[in-house]
N, C-alpha and C positions, 0 to 999 in steps of 0.2 A: 502494499499499499504505499510505501515511500515515494514510488514513483508519481502519484499522483498528487496536484494541487491539492491543497486543502479547499473545502467549501465551507462559501459562509453563505446558508439560503438565510435572505431577510423579506421584511412584509412588514404592511400593516399591520396592527394589530389586529387580529381573532380572522386573518387569512387562512391562518391553518398550516402556522410555519412546524408548531411542535408533532403534529402527528406526522406530515409529510416526513419529515426528517426523520423519526423513529424510524418511521419502515426505510426510508434511505439509509439508515445506519446496519442495520438488522441486515440490511444488501450489501452491506459494504465494510463489513466487520467493523464498524464505527463507533466510537464514542461521541457523546453532543459535551460539547461547552457552551455553557449558557451567554450569550451576550446580552441578559436581562441586567438591565438596573436596580431592578425592586425583587427579584426572585431568589437574590442571597440570603435577605431576612429569614432568618426560622416563624416566627411569628405573624410572618405574613403570607396566607395561602390564597383565598378565595378572589381579592383585589387582582391579585400579581397572577393570576391563569398559569397557578403550575402545573408542569408534569404530573401527572399523575403517577401512581402507586405504581400501576400494572406499565404504563411507559419507561418507568424507570428501569422494572421489572428488566424490560425487552431491551434495553438500549442502557449502558452507562449513560448516566447526566453528569457534568461541572459543573463549579459556582450554582449550584441550586442549594440552600439551607447550609450557611455556610457561617454567618455572622448573625450575632444579637439585635436589634434594632439600635440601640446603642453606640454601635461602633459606626462608625464611618465606612464607606466605600466611593471609591471616585475613579475615572476614569485613567487615572497613571495606574493604580492598585489594580483594576480589572485587565490592563494591556499586558502587565508582569505577569497577573497568576497563569492567563492566556496565553504567555507565551511558554511558561513551562511546564503549562499542562502539553501544549502541542505538541512539544519536543518529548515528551514522557510516552505519550500515546503512539508516536512513532516509534519509538526504540521500541515498545513493547510487540511492533508489526502492525500496530492499527489502527486507522484513519482518523484523524481527529475534525467533525465538523460542529462549526462554530454557527450558532442559530440565534438568532438574539432579534430585537425590533430597536435597540437603543442605537441609535443613528453615528451618534457619537461616540460612542464606545467600538462600534466598527471600524468607523474610520480609522480615531486611535491607533486599532490592532494594525489593518493594512498599511496606512500611509505612515503612521508613529507621530512621535509628539515630539516637541520642541525641547533640545537639552534646556536645562536649565540649571541654576545656582543653589546650591548645597543650603541652609538652615542658616543664618548670619547669630547667633546666640547675643551676641553682645553689642549690635547693633540693635537687636529687638529692644531686646534689654534698656537699651538709650533712649532710644524713641518712647515708649512706654513710660519710662521716668519724664520725660520733657510731659506726658501727656500730661500727666499725672500733675506736673508742676507747671502748668500754663494753664490747664482747663482743658476739658473736655473739647472737642473738637480740634487740638493742636493737628492730630496727622493727618486729620481729614482735609486741611487748611495746607498743611504742608503737601500734600498727593492731588490737590488741587492746579497748584503753582507746576509739580513735574509731571504730573502725566492728566491732566483734564478730561480725556478721554475716558481712562479707568476708572476717575473718579465720578464721572456722573452715574457708572455704570452701579457705583456701589451704595449703600447706604450708608450715612455718617456714623450711623453705631455702630459698625462692622468693623470694629477693628483688628481683627485678624487679617482680614485680604487687606486693608487699607495698609497693617503694617509692611505685608507681603509685598505689596505693592512697591512700597517703598525701599523695600531690602532687595529686592530686583534693580532698583533704579543705582541703588546703594554700590550693589554687588559686580554688574553689567556696565553701567554707563548707557541703557538703555530702560526704554518704559516694557512694561509688560502688556500693553495694548501693542504695539509695534512687536515686540514677538510671539503674539498670539497671531497677528495678521501673517506674518510670517508662515507659521504653523498652517495656517487653513488655506496658504499657496505652496505647502510643501509639496504636493503631487500637481501636476500642472493638468493632467490626465482625469485628475479626481472631479472638479467640478461639484464641489458639496455646496447646498446652497444649507444656512441656516433659517430653524421656521422664523425667526425674527431679525429685527434691524444687528447688523455688524456679524452674522450667521453663526452665534454663541447659542447655543440649550440657555433655556430659563426654566426656574422655577414657578410651581403653580401663582406667584404671588409677582411673580414677570422679573424676576432680579437673574442677573446673568451668572449663573454656572461657570466658570472662566475654567478651561482647558488646565490640566495642573502638570506640571512636570512629573517625567517618571525615571527612573534610577535605570541605565542599559540594562537591556537583555536583547541576546543573542537573533535575531531572527532566522525562523523558522527554516530549512531547508523546502523551496522551491518556491510553488506560488500560491497568491492566491486565488481561485474562481466564485467568484460573485454570483451568484444564483437568485433572483430574487421570481417572488410568487405572488399573484396581482389576480386580482378578481374586480369584477365590475363593482360599478359604485353600489345598486341594489340589490347585489348578492352580498357584498360586503355590508353595508349597511342592517341587513336583515340577518347576517351573524351575529352582530355586533351585538342588536336589539335581543337574539337569543342570548349571546352572551350574559347581559344584564342581569336578563331575568334567573339565570342556574346561579350566576353568582347569589340572586340575593331568597333564592328557593335553598340556599345550601347552608344561611347565616351568616350573611354581609354584613347584618346589622351588630351579631352577636360579638361575631371579627373584632367587629369596630368595637367595640364597646368594651370588651376585654385590651384591647392594645391602648386605648386610653386610660384604661385604668391601671397598667402600664409604663404610660411616663410616653408614649412613642410623639405624640403632641411635639413636644421639648426637642428631639433626633430631626434638625431639617434633612439630612437626609431622605430616611426613612418615609416621613410623611410626606412625601410628592406624590407619591401611588396615585394612581387613577383609584375612585372611589371611597376612601379614608373621610375625605374633607365632606362630599356631600353626603355621608352619613351622619357626619359628624354636626350639621346641619339640621339632620332630622333629629336628633338626637337631643338638642339643645332649642328643639323648639321653631327653630327657622322656618320647617317647611312641613311639609306633611312625606309620607311614606313615599306614595304615589308622585310626588314632586321628586324627590332624590333620586329617587328609579330614573324618570326624564333627564335631570339633571345629569344623571353618570351615564346614560347612553350619549346626549349633548357633548357632553364633552369626550367622551371614547371618539365616536365619531369626527371632533376637530383637533384631537392628538392624531389621529388614522390621517388628515390630510396635513399636516404638520410632520409626519412622516414621509410623506413620499414628495414632499419639496425638497427632503435633502435627499431622495436618490431620482430623480425622474431623469436630471439629468446626466447622470454619468455613466459614459458609451461602455464602461467593465461590465456592467450588471446586462448577465444574461437572465433575461423575465421568462416567464413559464407562465403564460395566462389557463386560471383553473376556469373550468367549466363550473356552474352551481352545483351539479349532480356528480360530478368529478370525486372518485372513488379517493382517502388519502393514499393508500396502498399506488393506487394510479402515478400519484402526482409525486409519492418517494420514488417511483419507478422510474420516473422523469429524471429524477436530480440523480438517480443511479446511472442514467444513463448520459446523462450530459458530464457526472464525471469523468465517465468512460471512454467519455468522446464519439459517444454513439448516436446523440441525437442532437440538433439546431433547437434553440429554443425557439417561440412563436416573436413572429415579429409585427402582430397587430398593437394597433395603436393603443386600446383599451380604455381606462378610464385614470388609468393614473398618471399620462403623459406616452409619448414618445417613448418605444419599447428600443431599447440597445439592438442594434445590426449589428456590431463588433461582434469579435470573437476573441479578442485577448486574453489574458486574465490579469491580474492584478502582481503588479511585482514583492514581494514580500522584504 
């Protein structure tokens, strides 16, 4: 299996990535590396649409249920863990399949992250001492002068990121915004589009989630094969509605109530998963249960549209158009054939934008 590129199965939420990837993994002696920002958390199950116990039995899954909600997860951490896993799986003579809908994570894995300076504890200590001496807002004012673009993206109370941005300037002589722009342009063939102005992913409050710096990891041997799964809009939205209904029937309200008791709201990364904030509004009396259900379905559809803005212009993605009645086993078979070089992808335009007509793979 080492002679084949690493397949990266991507697509919008509810498109059927998990089911199809499990079928492909079974046919290719593969193991799945999750490129999902939320499935890493043990306590978050229903809203994150984790693979079922049966799916995990059929195909080994990695980077699922590895963290508590209090632990941070980031683009850089995912990339380092994924690269290590890809090498380990290959050494065992099996094929790693990267599967997920977190576009920023997939971009970081395939195209890399910019090299960044290590922490500078002495400089950080000096800045915090000055913040205390000069009064709240001192560091933010310094950043406004040195890097106004980054400052405008941050809340003036986000002292951790403000200090990091000043630290980057002190260490490298360059602003973090200029380094982010370099990272976004790192691959000329990528053409990734961010969901908001500036091309950066944002959280539920609209705050920019800045790409983090990664320690060096060797690139995996071989290339990546980007395989996109796509459905027409009507089919995708119907699947989203059914998924939301299943979440509620399975106990999403109870899961949200438990997470709130465990303090999940205090953990900024974990609490961004779609579903929990909508249920929280119901639990606080801000809306009815039906309204919460409708809000979650609408938010999921919006998220699906944002995902496609990342992918629709990347010529490296080989799109597979999925019919509404096409079984997951058949889609998995088409993924298998692409990996083995037996099938050309569909080239119909579809709802998500122009399908790729290129046949190249992304260099690792």
